[in-house]
N, CA, C and O atoms as CSV, one atom per row, in Angstrom:
chain,resi,resn,atom,element,x,y,z
A,1,UNK,N,N,190.638,33.333,302.727
A,1,UNK,CA,C,189.462,33.075,302.024
A,1,UNK,C,C,188.504,32.243,302.875
A,1,UNK,O,O,187.288,32.428,302.924
A,2,UNK,N,N,189.198,31.286,303.554
A,2,UNK,CA,C,188.147,30.428,304.379
A,2,UNK,C,C,187.682,31.277,305.582
A,2,UNK,O,O,186.529,31.077,305.964
A,3,UNK,N,N,188.353,32.106,306.165
A,3,UNK,CA,C,187.869,32.935,307.266
A,3,UNK,C,C,186.773,33.843,306.673
A,3,UNK,O,O,185.799,34.126,307.371
A,4,UNK,N,N,186.882,34.282,305.493
A,4,UNK,CA,C,185.724,35.102,304.914
A,4,UNK,C,C,184.351,34.214,304.699
A,4,UNK,O,O,183.245,34.696,304.939
A,5,UNK,N,N,184.514,33.028,304.278
A,5,UNK,CA,C,183.557,32.154,304.006
A,5,UNK,C,C,182.860,31.835,305.478
A,5,UNK,O,O,181.637,31.792,305.609
A,6,UNK,N,N,183.770,31.622,306.546
A,6,UNK,CA,C,183.162,31.179,307.736
A,6,UNK,C,C,182.368,32.338,308.420
A,6,UNK,O,O,181.368,32.106,309.100
A,7,UNK,N,N,182.859,33.606,308.209
A,7,UNK,CA,C,182.281,34.770,308.665
A,7,UNK,C,C,180.771,34.877,308.233
A,7,UNK,O,O,179.829,35.019,309.012
A,8,UNK,N,N,180.689,34.778,306.747
A,8,UNK,CA,C,179.583,34.699,306.092
A,8,UNK,C,C,178.495,33.739,306.492
A,8,UNK,O,O,177.304,34.030,306.611
A,9,UNK,N,N,179.067,32.511,306.695
A,9,UNK,CA,C,178.186,31.386,307.175
A,9,UNK,C,C,177.649,31.541,308.513
A,9,UNK,O,O,176.556,31.073,308.834
A,10,UNK,N,N,178.504,32.279,309.401
A,10,UNK,CA,C,178.079,32.342,310.809
A,10,UNK,C,C,176.972,33.275,310.979
A,10,UNK,O,O,176.251,33.174,311.971
A,11,UNK,N,N,176.749,34.289,309.987
A,11,UNK,CA,C,175.545,35.284,310.027
A,11,UNK,C,C,174.421,34.573,309.368
A,11,UNK,O,O,173.310,35.072,309.547
A,12,UNK,N,N,174.494,33.577,308.691
A,12,UNK,CA,C,173.389,32.901,308.020
A,12,UNK,C,C,172.806,31.732,308.777
A,12,UNK,O,O,171.582,31.605,308.757
A,13,UNK,N,N,173.530,30.882,309.428
A,13,UNK,CA,C,173.140,29.716,310.263
A,13,UNK,C,C,172.291,30.146,311.448
A,13,UNK,O,O,172.611,30.980,312.295
A,14,UNK,N,N,171.060,29.392,311.374
A,14,UNK,CA,C,170.058,29.476,312.628
A,14,UNK,C,C,170.627,28.813,313.745
A,14,UNK,O,O,171.348,27.825,313.601
A,15,UNK,N,N,170.328,29.327,314.918
A,15,UNK,CA,C,170.727,28.567,316.059
A,15,UNK,C,C,169.492,28.128,316.933
A,15,UNK,O,O,169.668,27.356,317.875
A,16,UNK,N,N,168.307,28.591,316.641
A,16,UNK,CA,C,167.235,28.267,317.385
A,16,UNK,C,C,166.503,27.024,316.891
A,16,UNK,O,O,165.438,26.688,317.411
A,17,UNK,N,N,167.011,26.397,315.980
A,17,UNK,CA,C,166.252,25.097,315.314
A,17,UNK,C,C,166.549,23.826,316.312
A,17,UNK,O,O,167.674,23.537,316.721
A,18,UNK,N,N,165.364,23.131,316.624
A,18,UNK,CA,C,165.776,21.805,317.286
A,18,UNK,C,C,166.554,20.888,316.337
A,18,UNK,O,O,166.655,21.044,315.120
A,19,UNK,N,N,167.157,19.784,317.170
A,19,UNK,CA,C,167.789,18.914,316.378
A,19,UNK,C,C,166.684,18.025,315.742
A,19,UNK,O,O,165.730,17.602,316.394
A,20,UNK,N,N,166.889,17.762,314.371
A,20,UNK,CA,C,166.101,16.936,313.602
A,20,UNK,C,C,166.876,15.715,313.231
A,20,UNK,O,O,168.096,15.629,313.096
A,21,UNK,N,N,165.779,14.588,313.058
A,21,UNK,CA,C,166.434,13.402,312.785
A,21,UNK,C,C,165.295,12.633,311.669
A,21,UNK,O,O,164.101,12.914,311.772
A,22,UNK,N,N,165.684,11.835,310.808
A,22,UNK,CA,C,164.631,11.176,310.001
A,22,UNK,C,C,163.651,10.297,310.891
A,22,UNK,O,O,164.073,9.546,311.770
A,23,UNK,N,N,162.352,10.451,310.595
A,23,UNK,CA,C,161.268,9.757,311.266
A,23,UNK,C,C,160.569,10.552,312.224
A,23,UNK,O,O,159.510,10.117,312.677
A,24,UNK,N,N,161.051,11.745,312.624
A,24,UNK,CA,C,160.333,12.760,313.536
A,24,UNK,C,C,159.423,13.234,312.981
A,24,UNK,O,O,159.504,13.510,311.784
A,25,UNK,N,N,158.213,13.477,313.764
A,25,UNK,CA,C,157.016,14.228,313.191
A,25,UNK,C,C,157.199,15.760,313.628
A,25,UNK,O,O,157.294,16.205,314.771
A,26,UNK,N,N,157.222,16.432,312.427
A,26,UNK,CA,C,157.397,17.938,312.736
A,26,UNK,C,C,156.308,18.812,312.221
A,26,UNK,O,O,155.501,18.428,311.375
A,27,UNK,N,N,156.308,20.076,312.791
A,27,UNK,CA,C,155.321,21.107,312.203
A,27,UNK,C,C,156.236,22.258,311.950
A,27,UNK,O,O,156.844,22.888,312.815
A,28,UNK,N,N,156.264,22.474,310.542
A,28,UNK,CA,C,157.115,23.638,309.963
A,28,UNK,C,C,156.171,24.848,309.821
A,28,UNK,O,O,155.071,24.660,309.302
A,29,UNK,N,N,156.510,26.024,310.229
A,29,UNK,CA,C,155.859,27.059,309.984
A,29,UNK,C,C,156.774,28.114,309.010
A,29,UNK,O,O,157.697,28.827,309.403
A,30,UNK,N,N,156.295,28.015,307.750
A,30,UNK,CA,C,156.954,28.614,306.748
A,30,UNK,C,C,156.108,29.992,306.277
A,30,UNK,O,O,154.880,30.045,306.324
A,31,UNK,N,N,156.832,30.926,305.886
A,31,UNK,CA,C,156.352,32.292,305.398
A,31,UNK,C,C,155.966,32.067,303.900
A,31,UNK,O,O,156.718,31.528,303.088
A,32,UNK,N,N,154.762,32.519,303.632
A,32,UNK,CA,C,154.070,32.386,302.177
A,32,UNK,C,C,153.833,33.771,301.851
A,32,UNK,O,O,153.295,34.526,302.662
A,33,UNK,N,N,154.258,34.198,300.541
A,33,UNK,CA,C,153.948,35.527,300.184
A,33,UNK,C,C,152.772,35.504,299.021
A,33,UNK,O,O,152.901,34.927,297.941
A,34,UNK,N,N,151.681,36.189,299.413
A,34,UNK,CA,C,150.606,36.085,298.372
A,34,UNK,C,C,150.303,37.471,298.005
A,34,UNK,O,O,149.751,38.163,298.860
A,35,UNK,N,N,150.587,37.992,296.834
A,35,UNK,CA,C,150.421,39.283,296.367
A,35,UNK,C,C,151.324,40.157,297.248
A,35,UNK,O,O,152.531,39.944,297.359
A,36,UNK,N,N,150.656,41.180,297.886
A,36,UNK,CA,C,151.469,41.980,298.774
A,36,UNK,C,C,151.440,41.771,300.176
A,36,UNK,O,O,151.903,42.612,300.947
A,37,UNK,N,N,150.881,40.605,300.599
A,37,UNK,CA,C,150.541,40.055,302.012
A,37,UNK,C,C,151.629,38.861,302.220
A,37,UNK,O,O,151.975,38.122,301.299
A,38,UNK,N,N,152.092,38.776,303.474
A,38,UNK,CA,C,152.814,37.492,303.850
A,38,UNK,C,C,152.131,36.962,305.033
A,38,UNK,O,O,151.663,37.678,305.919
A,39,UNK,N,N,152.089,35.628,305.014
A,39,UNK,CA,C,151.331,34.910,306.196
A,39,UNK,C,C,152.256,33.653,306.315
A,39,UNK,O,O,153.145,33.322,305.532
A,40,UNK,N,N,151.837,32.992,307.520
A,40,UNK,CA,C,152.625,31.835,307.966
A,40,UNK,C,C,151.609,30.552,307.738
A,40,UNK,O,O,150.493,30.411,308.238
A,41,UNK,N,N,152.236,29.747,306.933
A,41,UNK,CA,C,151.449,28.474,306.479
A,41,UNK,C,C,152.132,27.214,307.226
A,41,UNK,O,O,153.342,27.052,307.068
A,42,UNK,N,N,151.551,26.502,307.869
A,42,UNK,CA,C,152.010,25.300,308.699
A,42,UNK,C,C,151.963,24.091,307.791
A,42,UNK,O,O,151.007,23.848,307.055
A,43,UNK,N,N,153.191,23.254,307.897
A,43,UNK,CA,C,153.165,21.953,307.018
A,43,UNK,C,C,153.439,20.980,308.189
A,43,UNK,O,O,154.386,21.189,308.947
A,44,UNK,N,N,152.731,20.065,308.320
A,44,UNK,CA,C,152.933,18.984,309.433
A,44,UNK,C,C,153.222,17.722,308.698
A,44,UNK,O,O,152.426,17.301,307.858
A,45,UNK,N,N,154.328,17.104,308.980
A,45,UNK,CA,C,154.383,15.729,308.411
A,45,UNK,C,C,155.625,14.954,309.196
A,45,UNK,O,O,155.953,15.287,310.335
A,46,UNK,N,N,156.265,13.908,308.483
A,46,UNK,CA,C,157.302,13.317,308.969
A,46,UNK,C,C,158.586,13.623,308.161
A,46,UNK,O,O,158.561,13.639,306.930
A,47,UNK,N,N,159.738,13.873,308.892
A,47,UNK,CA,C,161.104,14.030,308.200
A,47,UNK,C,C,161.448,12.777,307.530
A,47,UNK,O,O,161.662,11.714,308.112
A,48,UNK,N,N,161.491,12.995,306.123
A,48,UNK,CA,C,161.977,11.780,305.392
A,48,UNK,C,C,163.404,11.579,305.194
A,48,UNK,O,O,163.907,10.458,305.120
A,49,UNK,N,N,164.135,12.803,305.096
A,49,UNK,CA,C,165.654,12.810,304.993
A,49,UNK,C,C,166.047,14.253,305.217
A,49,UNK,O,O,165.384,15.285,305.111
A,50,UNK,N,N,167.389,14.029,305.579
A,50,UNK,CA,C,168.258,15.245,305.900
A,50,UNK,C,C,169.432,15.271,304.913
A,50,UNK,O,O,170.133,14.271,304.763
A,51,UNK,N,N,169.653,16.433,304.227
A,51,UNK,CA,C,170.759,16.513,303.297
A,51,UNK,C,C,171.681,17.737,303.589
A,51,UNK,O,O,171.295,18.744,304.183
A,52,UNK,N,N,172.733,17.575,303.188
A,52,UNK,CA,C,173.776,18.639,303.231
A,52,UNK,C,C,174.091,18.888,304.829
A,52,UNK,O,O,173.716,18.122,305.717
A,53,UNK,N,N,174.758,19.956,305.012
A,53,UNK,CA,C,175.236,20.310,306.278
A,53,UNK,C,C,175.404,21.915,306.481
A,53,UNK,O,O,175.380,22.605,305.462
A,54,UNK,N,N,175.535,22.403,307.464
A,54,UNK,CA,C,175.746,23.823,307.857
A,54,UNK,C,C,174.933,24.703,306.940
A,54,UNK,O,O,173.711,24.561,306.982
A,55,UNK,N,N,175.473,25.633,306.082
A,55,UNK,CA,C,174.698,26.496,305.373
A,55,UNK,C,C,173.860,25.990,304.339
A,55,UNK,O,O,172.855,26.640,304.051
A,56,UNK,N,N,174.126,24.886,303.710
A,56,UNK,CA,C,173.230,24.307,302.630
A,56,UNK,C,C,172.183,23.232,303.020
A,56,UNK,O,O,171.488,22.658,302.182
A,57,UNK,N,N,172.121,23.006,304.335
A,57,UNK,CA,C,171.250,21.965,304.829
A,57,UNK,C,C,169.879,21.957,304.460
A,57,UNK,O,O,169.317,23.047,304.353
A,58,UNK,N,N,169.194,20.825,304.232
A,58,UNK,CA,C,167.855,20.797,303.840
A,58,UNK,C,C,167.178,19.553,304.400
A,58,UNK,O,O,167.786,18.504,304.611
A,59,UNK,N,N,166.003,19.719,304.607
A,59,UNK,CA,C,165.182,18.462,305.083
A,59,UNK,C,C,164.117,18.388,304.295
A,59,UNK,O,O,163.689,19.419,303.777
A,60,UNK,N,N,163.514,17.172,304.072
A,60,UNK,CA,C,162.314,16.783,303.288
A,60,UNK,C,C,161.125,16.331,304.342
A,60,UNK,O,O,161.375,15.522,305.235
A,61,UNK,N,N,160.075,16.796,304.209
A,61,UNK,CA,C,158.835,16.430,305.116
A,61,UNK,C,C,157.719,16.060,304.211
A,61,UNK,O,O,157.272,16.734,303.283
A,62,UNK,N,N,157.310,14.809,304.643
A,62,UNK,CA,C,156.200,14.049,303.863
A,62,UNK,C,C,154.837,14.058,304.825
A,62,UNK,O,O,154.804,13.824,306.034
A,63,UNK,N,N,153.792,14.373,304.003
A,63,UNK,CA,C,152.571,14.060,304.559
A,63,UNK,C,C,151.535,13.517,303.576
A,63,UNK,O,O,151.747,13.492,302.364
A,64,UNK,N,N,150.442,13.097,304.123
A,64,UNK,CA,C,149.415,12.560,303.114
A,64,UNK,C,C,148.217,13.443,303.402
A,64,UNK,O,O,147.657,13.507,304.496
A,65,UNK,N,N,147.844,14.189,302.197
A,65,UNK,CA,C,146.613,15.065,302.398
A,65,UNK,C,C,145.633,14.650,301.244
A,65,UNK,O,O,145.924,14.695,300.049
A,66,UNK,N,N,144.403,14.229,301.776
A,66,UNK,CA,C,143.403,13.713,300.918
A,66,UNK,C,C,143.693,12.544,300.115
A,66,UNK,O,O,143.156,12.377,299.020
A,67,UNK,N,N,144.532,11.719,300.624
A,67,UNK,CA,C,144.866,10.477,300.023
A,67,UNK,C,C,146.029,10.789,298.999
A,67,UNK,O,O,146.229,9.898,298.174
A,68,UNK,N,N,146.744,11.799,298.932
A,68,UNK,CA,C,147.733,12.095,298.067
A,68,UNK,C,C,148.891,12.368,298.864
A,68,UNK,O,O,148.751,13.241,299.721
A,69,UNK,N,N,150.199,11.709,298.746
A,69,UNK,CA,C,151.338,12.141,299.287
A,69,UNK,C,C,151.848,13.335,298.847
A,69,UNK,O,O,151.863,13.591,297.643
A,70,UNK,N,N,152.350,14.250,299.834
A,70,UNK,CA,C,152.906,15.544,299.546
A,70,UNK,C,C,154.368,15.580,300.150
A,70,UNK,O,O,154.584,15.286,301.326
A,71,UNK,N,N,155.094,15.860,299.498
A,71,UNK,CA,C,156.655,15.940,300.058
A,71,UNK,C,C,157.075,17.421,299.851
A,71,UNK,O,O,156.791,17.940,298.772
A,72,UNK,N,N,157.659,18.067,300.697
A,72,UNK,CA,C,158.152,19.426,300.571
A,72,UNK,C,C,159.617,19.512,301.160
A,72,UNK,O,O,159.902,18.989,302.237
A,73,UNK,N,N,160.426,20.129,300.472
A,73,UNK,CA,C,161.848,20.249,300.890
A,73,UNK,C,C,162.085,21.724,301.329
A,73,UNK,O,O,161.827,22.671,300.585
A,74,UNK,N,N,162.616,21.866,302.644
A,74,UNK,CA,C,162.928,23.192,303.230
A,74,UNK,C,C,164.439,23.283,303.508
A,74,UNK,O,O,165.107,22.339,303.930
A,75,UNK,N,N,164.935,24.573,303.215
A,75,UNK,CA,C,166.180,24.892,303.504
A,75,UNK,C,C,166.251,25.009,304.961
A,75,UNK,O,O,165.235,25.510,305.443
A,76,UNK,N,N,167.072,24.720,305.717
A,76,UNK,CA,C,167.348,24.726,307.130
A,76,UNK,C,C,167.604,26.039,307.466
A,76,UNK,O,O,167.041,26.420,308.492
A,77,UNK,N,N,168.310,26.851,306.876
A,77,UNK,CA,C,168.556,28.176,307.286
A,77,UNK,C,C,168.060,29.412,306.365
A,77,UNK,O,O,168.574,30.522,306.220
A,78,UNK,N,N,166.924,28.871,305.807
A,78,UNK,CA,C,166.286,29.966,305.074
A,78,UNK,C,C,165.488,30.786,305.823
A,78,UNK,O,O,164.875,30.332,306.789
A,79,UNK,N,N,165.407,32.095,305.458
A,79,UNK,CA,C,164.537,33.094,306.250
A,79,UNK,C,C,163.128,32.896,306.119
A,79,UNK,O,O,162.331,33.430,306.890
A,80,UNK,N,N,162.748,32.066,305.068
A,80,UNK,CA,C,161.236,31.611,304.843
A,80,UNK,C,C,160.759,30.691,306.090
A,80,UNK,O,O,159.556,30.462,306.223
A,81,UNK,N,N,161.444,30.312,306.749
A,81,UNK,CA,C,161.076,29.211,307.869
A,81,UNK,C,C,161.119,30.120,308.961
A,81,UNK,O,O,162.109,30.803,309.225
A,82,UNK,N,N,159.882,30.137,309.698
A,82,UNK,CA,C,159.450,30.952,310.916
A,82,UNK,C,C,160.074,30.154,312.130
A,82,UNK,O,O,160.867,30.716,312.886
A,83,UNK,N,N,159.693,28.801,312.309
A,83,UNK,CA,C,159.993,27.900,313.351
A,83,UNK,C,C,159.743,26.580,312.813
A,83,UNK,O,O,159.124,26.371,311.770
A,84,UNK,N,N,160.282,25.638,313.618
A,84,UNK,CA,C,160.175,24.146,313.284
A,84,UNK,C,C,159.905,23.514,314.810
A,84,UNK,O,O,160.659,23.692,315.767
A,85,UNK,N,N,158.806,22.827,314.828
A,85,UNK,CA,C,158.343,22.217,316.034
A,85,UNK,C,C,158.507,20.732,315.980
A,85,UNK,O,O,157.897,20.096,315.121
A,86,UNK,N,N,159.251,20.168,316.799
A,86,UNK,CA,C,159.237,18.586,316.854
A,86,UNK,C,C,158.143,18.134,317.668
A,86,UNK,O,O,158.089,18.477,318.849
A,87,UNK,N,N,157.100,17.257,317.056
A,87,UNK,CA,C,156.043,16.664,317.807
A,87,UNK,C,C,156.413,15.453,318.388
A,87,UNK,O,O,156.129,15.230,319.565
A,88,UNK,N,N,157.030,14.619,317.681
A,88,UNK,CA,C,157.314,13.232,318.121
A,88,UNK,C,C,158.656,12.687,317.658
A,88,UNK,O,O,159.018,13.082,316.550
A,89,UNK,N,N,159.401,11.910,318.262
A,89,UNK,CA,C,160.616,11.422,317.890
A,89,UNK,C,C,160.483,10.173,317.399
A,89,UNK,O,O,160.183,9.297,318.211
A,90,UNK,N,N,160.651,9.844,316.140
A,90,UNK,CA,C,160.460,8.540,315.599
A,90,UNK,C,C,161.671,7.590,315.571
A,90,UNK,O,O,162.756,8.073,315.248
A,91,UNK,N,N,161.588,6.316,315.870
A,91,UNK,CA,C,162.439,5.193,315.915
A,91,UNK,C,C,162.644,4.517,314.531
A,91,UNK,O,O,161.958,3.533,314.255
A,92,UNK,N,N,163.500,4.969,313.705
A,92,UNK,CA,C,163.848,4.421,312.461
A,92,UNK,C,C,165.231,3.752,312.177
A,92,UNK,O,O,166.145,4.166,312.890
A,93,UNK,N,N,165.490,2.958,311.420
A,93,UNK,CA,C,166.869,2.410,311.401
A,93,UNK,C,C,167.398,2.632,310.004
A,93,UNK,O,O,168.169,1.786,309.551
A,94,UNK,N,N,167.037,3.775,309.208
A,94,UNK,CA,C,167.272,4.264,307.898
A,94,UNK,C,C,167.576,5.739,307.985
A,94,UNK,O,O,166.981,6.406,308.832
A,95,UNK,N,N,168.473,6.315,307.160
A,95,UNK,CA,C,168.626,7.612,306.996
A,95,UNK,C,C,167.840,8.354,305.956
A,95,UNK,O,O,167.936,9.580,305.993
A,96,UNK,N,N,167.052,7.795,305.004
A,96,UNK,CA,C,166.343,8.124,304.094
A,96,UNK,C,C,165.043,7.224,304.133
A,96,UNK,O,O,165.130,6.008,303.959
A,97,UNK,N,N,163.872,7.835,304.360
A,97,UNK,CA,C,162.642,6.943,304.351
A,97,UNK,C,C,161.751,6.801,303.269
A,97,UNK,O,O,160.527,6.927,303.291
A,98,UNK,N,N,162.564,6.498,302.218
A,98,UNK,CA,C,161.774,6.414,300.837
A,98,UNK,C,C,160.841,5.398,300.863
A,98,UNK,O,O,159.999,5.463,299.967
A,99,UNK,N,N,160.751,4.460,301.654
A,99,UNK,CA,C,159.977,3.303,301.557
A,99,UNK,C,C,158.480,3.761,302.156
A,99,UNK,O,O,157.525,2.994,302.033
A,100,UNK,N,N,158.350,4.968,302.765
A,100,UNK,CA,C,157.222,5.402,303.059
A,100,UNK,C,C,156.283,5.822,302.027
A,100,UNK,O,O,155.070,5.902,302.223
A,101,UNK,N,N,156.921,6.115,300.813
A,101,UNK,CA,C,156.022,6.437,299.522
A,101,UNK,C,C,155.313,5.368,299.209
A,101,UNK,O,O,154.289,5.630,298.579
A,102,UNK,N,N,155.551,4.001,299.486
A,102,UNK,CA,C,154.772,2.956,298.848
A,102,UNK,C,C,153.811,2.352,300.052
A,102,UNK,O,O,153.150,1.325,299.897
A,103,UNK,N,N,153.821,3.074,301.189
A,103,UNK,CA,C,152.927,2.628,302.272
A,103,UNK,C,C,151.721,3.604,302.502
A,103,UNK,O,O,151.808,4.802,302.233
A,104,UNK,N,N,150.548,3.001,303.036
A,104,UNK,CA,C,149.419,3.932,303.351
A,104,UNK,C,C,148.948,3.350,304.711
A,104,UNK,O,O,149.232,2.240,305.162
A,105,UNK,N,N,148.202,4.274,305.260
A,105,UNK,CA,C,147.534,3.809,306.418
A,105,UNK,C,C,148.473,3.447,307.581
A,105,UNK,O,O,149.471,4.122,307.834
A,106,UNK,N,N,148.120,2.371,308.267
A,106,UNK,CA,C,148.826,1.715,309.356
A,106,UNK,C,C,150.169,1.331,309.000
A,106,UNK,O,O,151.011,1.426,309.893
A,107,UNK,N,N,150.546,0.899,307.820
A,107,UNK,CA,C,151.768,0.374,307.312
A,107,UNK,C,C,152.834,1.584,307.311
A,107,UNK,O,O,154.042,1.348,307.293
A,108,UNK,N,N,152.311,2.901,307.332
A,108,UNK,CA,C,153.143,3.997,307.275
A,108,UNK,C,C,153.413,4.592,308.465
A,108,UNK,O,O,153.976,5.686,308.451
A,109,UNK,N,N,153.069,3.994,309.661
A,109,UNK,CA,C,153.262,4.406,310.838
A,109,UNK,C,C,154.726,4.232,311.358
A,109,UNK,O,O,155.346,3.255,310.937
A,110,UNK,N,N,155.268,4.984,312.130
A,110,UNK,CA,C,156.644,5.037,312.619
A,110,UNK,C,C,156.473,4.852,314.250
A,110,UNK,O,O,155.675,5.496,314.932
A,111,UNK,N,N,157.334,3.897,314.714
A,111,UNK,CA,C,157.251,3.729,316.095
A,111,UNK,C,C,157.995,5.012,316.917
A,111,UNK,O,O,158.969,5.579,316.420
A,112,UNK,N,N,157.468,5.384,318.145
A,112,UNK,CA,C,158.007,6.339,318.710
A,112,UNK,C,C,159.084,6.011,319.646
A,112,UNK,O,O,158.982,5.054,320.413
A,113,UNK,N,N,160.265,6.882,319.603
A,113,UNK,CA,C,161.441,6.686,320.260
A,113,UNK,C,C,161.283,7.426,321.665
A,113,UNK,O,O,161.021,8.620,321.805
A,114,UNK,N,N,161.504,6.438,322.736
A,114,UNK,CA,C,161.107,7.059,324.001
A,114,UNK,C,C,162.259,7.886,324.584
A,114,UNK,O,O,163.397,7.422,324.516
A,115,UNK,N,N,162.038,9.100,325.163
A,115,UNK,CA,C,163.177,9.837,325.656
A,115,UNK,C,C,162.887,10.117,327.071
A,115,UNK,O,O,161.801,10.358,327.597
A,116,UNK,N,N,164.190,10.034,327.645
A,116,UNK,CA,C,164.227,10.033,329.204
A,116,UNK,C,C,165.063,11.172,329.463
A,116,UNK,O,O,166.233,11.027,329.108
A,117,UNK,N,N,164.740,12.335,330.023
A,117,UNK,CA,C,165.457,13.479,330.434
A,117,UNK,C,C,165.965,13.260,331.796
A,117,UNK,O,O,165.191,13.186,332.750
A,118,UNK,N,N,167.387,13.143,331.932
A,118,UNK,CA,C,168.084,13.032,333.433
A,118,UNK,C,C,168.246,14.460,333.920
A,118,UNK,O,O,167.848,14.847,335.019
A,119,UNK,N,N,168.873,15.226,333.003
A,119,UNK,CA,C,169.072,16.706,333.285
A,119,UNK,C,C,168.043,17.481,332.695
A,119,UNK,O,O,167.663,17.100,331.588
A,120,UNK,N,N,167.474,18.547,333.217
A,120,UNK,CA,C,166.431,19.407,332.528
A,120,UNK,C,C,167.197,20.119,331.188
A,120,UNK,O,O,168.223,20.793,331.277
A,121,UNK,N,N,166.600,19.874,330.151
A,121,UNK,CA,C,167.245,20.324,328.859
A,121,UNK,C,C,168.247,19.376,328.056
A,121,UNK,O,O,168.715,19.698,326.963
A,122,UNK,N,N,168.508,18.265,328.658
A,122,UNK,CA,C,169.418,17.261,328.248
A,122,UNK,C,C,168.379,15.988,327.946
A,122,UNK,O,O,167.712,15.472,328.843
A,123,UNK,N,N,168.341,15.569,326.585
A,123,UNK,CA,C,167.586,14.510,326.366
A,123,UNK,C,C,168.405,13.237,326.127
A,123,UNK,O,O,169.430,13.315,325.449
A,124,UNK,N,N,168.013,12.087,326.641
A,124,UNK,CA,C,168.739,10.857,326.414
A,124,UNK,C,C,167.705,9.763,326.029
A,124,UNK,O,O,166.613,9.713,326.596
A,125,UNK,N,N,168.066,8.891,325.060
A,125,UNK,CA,C,167.249,8.023,324.605
A,125,UNK,C,C,167.254,6.695,325.688
A,125,UNK,O,O,168.255,6.166,326.172
A,126,UNK,N,N,165.874,6.336,325.908
A,126,UNK,CA,C,165.677,5.409,326.865
A,126,UNK,C,C,166.053,3.968,326.401
A,126,UNK,O,O,165.678,3.573,325.296
A,127,UNK,N,N,166.922,3.037,327.381
A,127,UNK,CA,C,166.891,1.809,326.835
A,127,UNK,C,C,165.734,0.985,327.141
A,127,UNK,O,O,165.044,1.389,328.077
A,128,UNK,N,N,165.335,-0.183,326.501
A,128,UNK,CA,C,164.204,-1.022,326.813
A,128,UNK,C,C,164.418,-1.383,328.280
A,128,UNK,O,O,165.550,-1.562,328.728
A,129,UNK,N,N,163.439,-1.475,328.937
A,129,UNK,CA,C,163.271,-1.978,330.399
A,129,UNK,C,C,163.441,-3.644,330.365
A,129,UNK,O,O,163.231,-4.299,329.344
A,130,UNK,N,N,163.828,-4.188,331.559
A,130,UNK,CA,C,164.115,-5.542,331.672
A,130,UNK,C,C,162.655,-6.266,331.522
A,130,UNK,O,O,162.603,-7.378,330.996
A,131,UNK,N,N,161.580,-5.678,331.947
A,131,UNK,CA,C,160.371,-6.232,331.950
A,131,UNK,C,C,159.870,-6.565,330.500
A,131,UNK,O,O,159.177,-7.545,330.227
A,132,UNK,N,N,160.323,-5.595,329.579
A,132,UNK,CA,C,159.795,-5.842,328.201
A,132,UNK,C,C,160.698,-6.806,327.461
A,132,UNK,O,O,160.270,-7.232,326.388
A,133,UNK,N,N,161.863,-7.203,327.870
A,133,UNK,CA,C,162.667,-7.970,326.999
A,133,UNK,C,C,162.182,-9.381,327.442
A,133,UNK,O,O,161.810,-9.720,328.566
A,134,UNK,N,N,162.273,-10.162,326.257
A,134,UNK,CA,C,161.828,-11.543,326.396
A,134,UNK,C,C,163.109,-12.369,326.787
A,134,UNK,O,O,164.184,-12.243,326.200
A,135,UNK,N,N,162.879,-13.250,327.865
A,135,UNK,CA,C,164.027,-14.116,328.217
A,135,UNK,C,C,163.466,-15.529,328.015
A,135,UNK,O,O,162.308,-15.892,328.222
A,136,UNK,N,N,164.575,-16.312,327.540
A,136,UNK,CA,C,164.458,-17.794,327.262
A,136,UNK,C,C,164.395,-18.499,328.613
A,136,UNK,O,O,165.234,-18.194,329.461
A,137,UNK,N,N,163.538,-19.347,328.859
A,137,UNK,CA,C,163.458,-20.048,330.137
A,137,UNK,C,C,163.755,-21.520,329.874
A,137,UNK,O,O,162.912,-22.163,329.249
A,138,UNK,N,N,164.907,-22.133,330.302
A,138,UNK,CA,C,165.366,-23.375,330.182
A,138,UNK,C,C,164.726,-24.461,331.161
A,138,UNK,O,O,164.541,-24.104,332.324
A,139,UNK,N,N,164.419,-25.590,330.834
A,139,UNK,CA,C,163.848,-26.353,331.963
A,139,UNK,C,C,164.775,-27.628,331.953
A,139,UNK,O,O,164.600,-28.524,332.779
């Protein structure tokens, strides 16, 4: 039974999605059906949370449109998602960013996580440089 479930899940899981983390700014290209036409609608915002894993994985993206916060949840392996682009990697210390709901303007900004690639295709998070660290001077 487990082999049957694994074989079904292997056919559903998408392998072309970039790694997502809370705080990342993403652009999700979702397919929308209007009548008998199908078009791509772009939803751009910040990843608030990631839920589930493997087949049932989903992520919530939040953006503010005309002063109103809009949150949309996408299934990671849904055929309705055309592609996901990661625009910025955010540096946050929470898994769910519910505190963004109560913030507007500059208070809702998320610091960018600096990434240094040592080997092409491999991303490594950069450590803060020695120049930026404050040192205590004793006299």
